[in-house]
N, C-alpha and C positions, 0 to 999 in steps of 0.2 A: 322758456326752456331751453335758452339757446348756450348758456351757461354750465346746464349740467353736463357732467362727459359719457360718452354714448360706450356703448360693450363695449367697442375697441379698443376705445381709450382704457378702461379695468384692465382687461386681458394682456395690455400691452407695458403695465403699470413695473416698475422695477423691484416692488415689495412684492408681487403677483409671482415673479419672476426668481425670485431669490427662494421664495416657499416653495414653488414647485422643485429647484435645486436643490433642495433641504430634504425633501421627501424621498428624492431619488437617491442622496446620499447620507443618507443618515444612516437606512439600513445596513450599507455595504459597508460605513465606518465601525459601523457597531460589529458586524461580523469578523472585519478585519481586528478588531481591537482584541476581541472574546479570547480568553486565553483558561476557559474552564475545562475543555476537553481532549486530549491529545490530538496531536496537528498529523498531517499524512507524514511527515518528518519520520516522527515519531514511529508510526506504523512501518515505513519503510529500514529505519534500526532494527527493531523487533524481528521482522520480516529477516533481516541478512543475517542478524544472528542464529537465529532458528533454523537456518538454511545452514551456516555452518556448522553446527551442530550435528544436524541431521547426515551432511554428508563425511563428517570425520568417524561419526560412528556405522555408516554403512561401510564406510572402508575399512573400519578395525575389524567389524564381523566379517565384514565379504574375507577378508586377508586371512581369518581365523577357519572359518570353514571352507575356503580352498584348500587350504593345508590338511584338513581332515580327507574334502574327496580324493585329492590328490593321494593319501596315505591308503584310503581302501580302496582306489584304483589297484594301486600298487601291488596289495595282496591280495584282490581279487585276480591280478593276471599271474598272481605268481603260485596260486591256488589251482588254477586254469592249466599251466605250463607243470606243475606237477603232478597232476591226477591225468595228465593224458599220456606223460614217457613210462 
C-alpha cells in the first residue's frame, strides 16, 4: 500500500484547495453581484431628500408661526399698556 496517497497528500491537493476557496468566495461573489433590492446608497439618497424636505418645511412653518407669536405679543403688550393708563 505504499503507492496509495495518505490523508495529508489528499488535503494538500490543488483541486481540494480550489474547491475550498470557491466555497468561501462563491457566496461573497453572489452577494456582491445581487441587484434585486435597494442598496445602502439608495437608502442614503432617500434619507437626504427626506431630511431636506423636513428642514424646508420646518423653516417655513417656523417663520410663519414666529410672525404670529410676535403679532400676538405686540397686541398683548399694547392691551396691557392701554388698560393700565
